One Martini backbone bead per residue (centre of mass of N, CA, C, O) as a GRO file, in nm:
protein
  304
    1MET     BB    1   0.774  -1.796   2.013
    2SER     BB    2   0.636  -1.508   1.963
    3ASP     BB    3   0.527  -1.214   2.109
    4MET     BB    4   0.239  -1.053   2.015
    5ASN     BB    5   0.258  -0.823   2.264
    6GLY     BB    6   0.537  -0.760   2.172
    7PRO     BB    7   0.793  -0.624   2.054
    8ILE     BB    8   0.967  -0.619   1.794
    9GLN     BB    9   1.290  -0.792   1.685
   10HIS     BB   10   1.277  -0.721   1.378
   11ARG     BB   11   1.362  -0.643   1.064
   12TYR     BB   12   1.184  -0.473   0.789
   13ASP     BB   13   1.129  -0.521   0.434
   14PHE     BB   14   0.917  -0.388   0.161
   15VAL     BB   15   0.708  -0.483  -0.122
   16LEU     BB   16   0.457  -0.299  -0.310
   17LEU     BB   17   0.200  -0.415  -0.533
   18PHE     BB   18  -0.017  -0.207  -0.735
   19ASP     BB   19  -0.333  -0.143  -0.904
   20VAL     BB   20  -0.500   0.024  -1.188
   21VAL     BB   21  -0.838   0.052  -1.335
   22ASN     BB   22  -0.992   0.306  -1.450
   23GLY     BB   23  -0.837   0.530  -1.257
   24ASN     BB   24  -0.764   0.734  -0.956
   25PRO     BB   25  -0.532   0.683  -0.709
   26ASN     BB   26  -0.403   1.008  -0.685
   27GLY     BB   27  -0.490   1.310  -0.655
   28ASP     BB   28  -0.409   1.652  -0.747
   29PRO     BB   29  -0.514   1.952  -0.616
   30ASP     BB   30  -0.302   2.133  -0.796
   31ALA     BB   31  -0.435   1.957  -1.071
   32GLY     BB   32  -0.748   1.899  -1.062
   33ASN     BB   33  -0.714   1.590  -0.965
   34ALA     BB   34  -0.498   1.467  -1.108
   35PRO     BB   35  -0.284   1.248  -1.169
   36ARG     BB   36   0.003   1.169  -1.051
   37VAL     BB   37   0.319   1.303  -1.190
   38ASP     BB   38   0.617   1.273  -1.359
   39PRO     BB   39   0.725   1.517  -1.579
   40GLU     BB   40   0.996   1.368  -1.689
   41THR     BB   41   0.863   1.052  -1.728
   42GLY     BB   42   0.538   0.980  -1.670
   43HIS     BB   43   0.514   0.868  -1.400
   44GLY     BB   44   0.336   0.750  -1.153
   45LEU     BB   45   0.188   0.868  -0.838
   46VAL     BB   46   0.190   0.778  -0.481
   47SER     BB   47   0.137   0.859  -0.173
   48ASP     BB   48   0.195   0.782   0.152
   49VAL     BB   49  -0.064   0.912   0.265
   50CYS     BB   50  -0.264   0.744   0.103
   51LEU     BB   51  -0.188   0.464   0.222
   52LYS     BB   52  -0.233   0.535   0.521
   53ARG     BB   53  -0.535   0.589   0.493
   54LYS     BB   54  -0.610   0.296   0.413
   55ILE     BB   55  -0.502   0.162   0.665
   56ARG     BB   56  -0.677   0.311   0.867
   57ASN     BB   57  -0.949   0.220   0.749
   58TYR     BB   58  -0.908  -0.081   0.794
   59VAL     BB   59  -0.866  -0.078   1.100
   60THR     BB   60  -1.142   0.035   1.164
   61LEU     BB   61  -1.298  -0.212   1.052
   62ALA     BB   62  -1.142  -0.447   1.211
   63LYS     BB   63  -1.155  -0.271   1.518
   64THR     BB   64  -1.476  -0.252   1.519
   65GLY     BB   65  -1.754  -0.278   1.671
   66ASP     BB   66  -2.100  -0.300   1.666
   67ASP     BB   67  -2.106  -0.023   1.852
   68GLY     BB   68  -1.855   0.163   1.731
   69THR     BB   69  -1.613   0.058   1.904
   70PRO     BB   70  -1.297   0.047   1.959
   71GLU     BB   71  -1.051  -0.129   2.029
   72PRO     BB   72  -0.817  -0.152   2.242
   73GLY     BB   73  -0.555   0.026   2.074
   74TYR     BB   74  -0.747   0.093   1.781
   75ASP     BB   75  -0.746   0.369   1.739
   76ILE     BB   76  -0.771   0.682   1.550
   77TYR     BB   77  -0.618   0.985   1.501
   78VAL     BB   78  -0.642   1.020   1.180
   79LYS     BB   79  -0.934   1.163   1.080
   80HIS     BB   80  -1.209   1.248   0.941
   81HIS     BB   81  -1.266   1.554   1.072
   82GLY     BB   82  -1.065   1.579   1.289
   83VAL     BB   83  -0.972   1.682   1.631
   84LEU     BB   84  -0.673   1.675   1.779
   85GLU     BB   85  -0.696   1.842   2.045
   86THR     BB   86  -0.916   1.664   2.169
   87LEU     BB   87  -0.723   1.417   2.209
   88HIS     BB   88  -0.522   1.556   2.393
   89LYS     BB   89  -0.723   1.614   2.619
   90ARG     BB   90  -0.796   1.318   2.668
   91ALA     BB   91  -0.517   1.238   2.776
   92TYR     BB   92  -0.517   1.418   3.028
   93GLU     BB   93  -0.778   1.306   3.152
   94ALA     BB   94  -0.692   1.003   3.170
   95ALA     BB   95  -0.426   1.093   3.356
   96GLY     BB   96  -0.492   1.336   3.551
   97LEU     BB   97  -0.401   1.616   3.421
   98ASP     BB   98  -0.268   1.939   3.396
   99LEU     BB   99  -0.310   2.173   3.146
  100LYS     BB  100  -0.200   2.440   3.341
  101ALA     BB  101   0.081   2.394   3.398
  102LYS     BB  102   0.377   2.580   3.502
  103ASP     BB  103   0.578   2.381   3.550
  104LYS     BB  104   0.828   2.254   3.365
  105LYS     BB  105   0.851   1.961   3.475
  106THR     BB  106   0.551   1.896   3.468
  107ARG     BB  107   0.512   1.935   3.166
  108ALA     BB  108   0.715   1.717   3.079
  109ASP     BB  109   0.573   1.482   3.224
  110ASN     BB  110   0.303   1.510   3.075
  111VAL     BB  111   0.411   1.453   2.794
  112PHE     BB  112   0.521   1.170   2.852
  113LYS     BB  113   0.246   1.044   2.941
  114THR     BB  114   0.070   1.121   2.691
  115ARG     BB  115   0.241   0.986   2.479
  116ALA     BB  116   0.198   0.698   2.584
  117TRP     BB  117  -0.111   0.702   2.556
  118MET     BB  118  -0.124   0.748   2.251
  119CYS     BB  119   0.024   0.486   2.172
  120GLN     BB  120  -0.179   0.289   2.314
  121THR     BB  121  -0.451   0.398   2.164
  122PHE     BB  122  -0.307   0.455   1.875
  123TYR     BB  123  -0.216   0.291   1.600
  124ASP     BB  124  -0.093   0.525   1.414
  125VAL     BB  125   0.111   0.634   1.618
  126ARG     BB  126   0.280   0.359   1.669
  127THR     BB  127   0.338   0.333   1.355
  128PHE     BB  128   0.384   0.644   1.213
  129GLY     BB  129   0.334   0.864   1.391
  130ALA     BB  130   0.351   1.209   1.549
  131VAL     BB  131   0.246   1.549   1.577
  132MET     BB  132   0.161   1.670   1.929
  133SER     BB  133   0.268   1.997   1.982
  134THR     BB  134   0.003   2.130   1.925
  135GLY     BB  135  -0.124   2.308   2.155
  136ILE     BB  136  -0.178   2.038   2.310
  137ASN     BB  137   0.084   1.869   2.460
  138CYS     BB  138   0.213   1.524   2.337
  139GLY     BB  139   0.430   1.540   2.143
  140GLN     BB  140   0.656   1.315   1.970
  141VAL     BB  141   0.648   1.061   1.699
  142ARG     BB  142   0.845   0.798   1.573
  143GLY     BB  143   0.780   0.571   1.346
  144PRO     BB  144   0.844   0.232   1.242
  145VAL     BB  145   0.663   0.300   0.986
  146GLN     BB  146   0.763   0.332   0.641
  147LEU     BB  147   0.681   0.509   0.334
  148SER     BB  148   0.688   0.542   0.008
  149PHE     BB  149   0.659   0.645  -0.281
  150SER     BB  150   0.482   0.566  -0.557
  151ARG     BB  151   0.563   0.391  -0.870
  152SER     BB  152   0.536   0.336  -1.185
  153GLN     BB  153   0.662   0.119  -1.411
  154ASP     BB  154   0.521   0.305  -1.618
  155PRO     BB  155   0.402   0.518  -1.805
  156ILE     BB  156   0.122   0.716  -1.801
  157ALA     BB  157  -0.226   0.760  -1.910
  158ALA     BB  158  -0.396   1.057  -1.882
  159LEU     BB  159  -0.748   1.066  -1.905
  160GLU     BB  160  -0.983   1.295  -2.027
  161GLN     BB  161  -1.323   1.308  -1.923
  162THR     BB  162  -1.643   1.379  -2.018
  163ILE     BB  163  -1.915   1.498  -1.819
  164THR     BB  164  -2.273   1.470  -1.712
  165ARG     BB  165  -2.511   1.655  -1.528
  166LYS     BB  166  -2.862   1.638  -1.524
  167ALA     BB  167  -2.876   1.758  -1.264
  168VAL     BB  168  -2.974   2.019  -1.043
  169THR     BB  169  -2.970   2.235  -0.767
  170THR     BB  170  -3.152   2.468  -0.890
  171GLU     BB  171  -3.396   2.650  -1.040
  172GLU     BB  172  -3.214   2.872  -1.151
  173GLU     BB  173  -3.024   2.677  -1.300
  174ALA     BB  174  -3.238   2.545  -1.483
  175LEU     BB  175  -3.319   2.804  -1.646
  176LYS     BB  176  -3.021   2.834  -1.775
  177GLN     BB  177  -3.048   2.514  -1.916
  178ILE     BB  178  -3.254   2.565  -2.134
  179ASP     BB  179  -3.349   2.464  -2.427
  180LYS     BB  180  -3.535   2.474  -2.726
  181HIS     BB  181  -3.694   2.203  -2.602
  182GLY     BB  182  -3.710   2.233  -2.273
  183GLN     BB  183  -3.434   2.119  -2.179
  184VAL     BB  184  -3.202   2.010  -1.961
  185THR     BB  185  -2.861   1.999  -2.020
  186GLY     BB  186  -2.657   2.046  -1.801
  187THR     BB  187  -2.342   1.966  -1.647
  188MET     BB  188  -2.018   2.005  -1.705
  189GLY     BB  189  -1.735   1.778  -1.686
  190ARG     BB  190  -1.456   1.597  -1.529
  191LYS     BB  191  -1.245   1.295  -1.582
  192GLU     BB  192  -0.962   1.123  -1.456
  193ILE     BB  193  -0.767   0.852  -1.598
  194VAL     BB  194  -0.617   0.529  -1.566
  195PRO     BB  195  -0.613   0.256  -1.748
  196TYR     BB  196  -0.308   0.165  -1.644
  197GLY     BB  197  -0.133   0.070  -1.329
  198LEU     BB  198   0.183  -0.022  -1.185
  199TYR     BB  199   0.273  -0.008  -0.848
  200ARG     BB  200   0.557   0.095  -0.632
  201ALA     BB  201   0.648   0.017  -0.293
  202HIS     BB  202   0.834   0.107  -0.002
  203GLY     BB  203   0.927  -0.050   0.317
  204PHE     BB  204   0.970   0.009   0.684
  205VAL     BB  205   1.084  -0.171   0.988
  206SER     BB  206   1.153  -0.066   1.325
  207PRO     BB  207   1.247  -0.197   1.633
  208HIS     BB  208   1.347   0.054   1.783
  209LEU     BB  209   1.082   0.223   1.746
  210ALA     BB  210   0.889   0.007   1.859
  211ALA     BB  211   0.993   0.022   2.153
  212ASP     BB  212   0.889   0.318   2.192
  213THR     BB  213   0.568   0.270   2.097
  214GLY     BB  214   0.462  -0.047   2.108
  215PHE     BB  215   0.508  -0.214   1.858
  216THR     BB  216   0.376  -0.515   1.762
  217GLN     BB  217   0.325  -0.821   1.628
  218GLN     BB  218   0.022  -0.771   1.598
  219ASP     BB  219   0.050  -0.504   1.444
  220LEU     BB  220   0.204  -0.624   1.205
  221GLU     BB  221  -0.015  -0.820   1.106
  222LEU     BB  222  -0.218  -0.592   1.049
  223LEU     BB  223  -0.051  -0.454   0.834
  224TRP     BB  224  -0.041  -0.684   0.630
  225GLN     BB  225  -0.347  -0.708   0.603
  226ALA     BB  226  -0.394  -0.419   0.501
  227LEU     BB  227  -0.213  -0.434   0.244
  228GLU     BB  228  -0.385  -0.666   0.115
  229MET     BB  229  -0.707  -0.529   0.178
  230MET     BB  230  -0.757  -0.211   0.144
  231PHE     BB  231  -0.896  -0.204  -0.152
  232GLU     BB  232  -1.162  -0.373  -0.087
  233HIS     BB  233  -1.266  -0.097   0.097
  234ASP     BB  234  -1.212   0.143  -0.161
  235HIS     BB  235  -1.428   0.160  -0.357
  236SER     BB  236  -1.475   0.361  -0.659
  237ALA     BB  237  -1.532   0.552  -0.932
  238THR     BB  238  -1.258   0.701  -0.923
  239ARG     BB  239  -1.058   0.441  -0.859
  240GLY     BB  240  -1.178   0.195  -0.953
  241GLU     BB  241  -0.955  -0.065  -0.992
  242MET     BB  242  -0.803  -0.194  -0.695
  243ALA     BB  243  -0.492  -0.385  -0.613
  244THR     BB  244  -0.314  -0.619  -0.455
  245ARG     BB  245  -0.042  -0.815  -0.599
  246LYS     BB  246   0.221  -0.765  -0.402
  247LEU     BB  247   0.391  -0.897  -0.099
  248VAL     BB  248   0.728  -0.838   0.001
  249VAL     BB  249   0.906  -0.986   0.273
  250PHE     BB  250   1.191  -0.884   0.463
  251GLU     BB  251   1.355  -1.073   0.711
  252HIS     BB  252   1.537  -1.016   0.987
  253ASP     BB  253   1.739  -1.163   1.259
  254SER     BB  254   1.762  -0.856   1.341
  255LYS     BB  255   1.764  -0.523   1.430
  256LEU     BB  256   1.981  -0.403   1.227
  257GLY     BB  257   2.046  -0.611   1.016
  258ASN     BB  258   2.176  -0.806   0.709
  259ALA     BB  259   2.090  -0.584   0.485
  260PRO     BB  260   2.035  -0.380   0.246
  261ALA     BB  261   1.743  -0.275   0.121
  262HIS     BB  262   1.816  -0.226  -0.184
  263ARG     BB  263   1.917  -0.519  -0.234
  264LEU     BB  264   1.641  -0.650  -0.184
  265PHE     BB  265   1.466  -0.493  -0.389
  266GLU     BB  266   1.627  -0.601  -0.644
  267ARG     BB  267   1.477  -0.894  -0.624
  268VAL     BB  268   1.234  -0.730  -0.740
  269LYS     BB  269   1.103  -0.804  -1.056
  270VAL     BB  270   0.971  -0.601  -1.331
  271GLU     BB  271   0.827  -0.721  -1.639
  272ALA     BB  272   0.755  -0.704  -1.962
  273VAL     BB  273   0.618  -0.912  -2.187
  274ASP     BB  274   0.555  -0.655  -2.395
  275PRO     BB  275   0.735  -0.373  -2.454
  276GLY     BB  276   0.549  -0.267  -2.715
  277LYS     BB  277   0.306  -0.274  -2.509
  278PRO     BB  278   0.059  -0.137  -2.356
  279PRO     BB  279  -0.042  -0.159  -2.044
  280ARG     BB  280  -0.375  -0.330  -1.925
  281ALA     BB  281  -0.249  -0.555  -1.725
  282TYR     BB  282  -0.103  -0.772  -1.509
  283ALA     BB  283  -0.038  -0.984  -1.742
  284ASP     BB  284   0.182  -0.774  -1.874
  285TYR     BB  285   0.345  -0.896  -1.633
  286ARG     BB  286   0.657  -0.992  -1.470
  287VAL     BB  287   0.711  -1.142  -1.148
  288VAL     BB  288   1.026  -1.155  -0.969
  289VAL     BB  289   1.160  -1.352  -0.693
  290ASP     BB  290   1.478  -1.354  -0.556
  291ALA     BB  291   1.561  -1.641  -0.330
  292ASP     BB  292   1.852  -1.678  -0.398
  293ASP     BB  293   2.113  -1.635  -0.209
  294LEU     BB  294   2.067  -1.515   0.054
  295PRO     BB  295   2.147  -1.344   0.297
  296PRO     BB  296   2.236  -1.385   0.595
  297GLY     BB  297   1.938  -1.358   0.790
  298ILE     BB  298   1.730  -1.394   0.545
  299ARG     BB  299   1.374  -1.368   0.489
  300VAL     BB  300   1.120  -1.459   0.255
  301ASP     BB  301   0.776  -1.321   0.202
  302VAL     BB  302   0.506  -1.411  -0.001
  303ARG     BB  303   0.175  -1.287   0.061
  304VAL     BB  304   0.045  -1.253  -0.261
   0.00000   0.00000   0.00000
């Protein structure tokens, strides 16, 4: 039986399938928050940063007590409106180190110690890594868990919808919007949605980097749980209905791995039931995981 509190010993590669119904899974602020899209193919995109944000949010919910305090080792480094330098200072204070040390060797030792403290304290640091060398220096961490950009299985149709806000912000604004009947007309706006999109992301877990950050088997199980459930606690009018549809994990029986990741990913096939029909539901796809004749040392786990 593996030690849940010890660093992971195996390499993992995984495929995540998730979908969106009548929502915007990841708006692009440089394009008026429209759904991200590959302009050459029309396929939808979701950034790795977006998925990491949802994982962080889930861990916060799962590992925060009734008093609002995170469980030891499960605080989150990158929070909404967080000030990172404040957390760096906290690391120095917790270790009893001098922020203003002049000696070069002392400064290097301080960075080494605070880096270790940051990994122990913050789940997302030891999972995804972090650059903590700006301002108060706590070093840099390369995380064992990496995610790719997600891409939709088919080109998406980004539909722009006009909406109206009937309330106004100020009395001055209300006076400007009164029509001939004495009614406030309201403010026009827009909202872009994807009627349906099935997105695919690839992920990688390195035991070598896990040994450096202290990423444990228990942390890995929390990651799988977050990938399965993160959309259940992220519903909003903007994102519509989003859900994890399939999480396929390929576990190697060694640290180096027993097969190239891309060969394993090719075993997860997504096909349209009716290629001539625009997909509007998960049932419009057929997902097949080829688990026959796996390379020696590979185990596949379909978790959703």
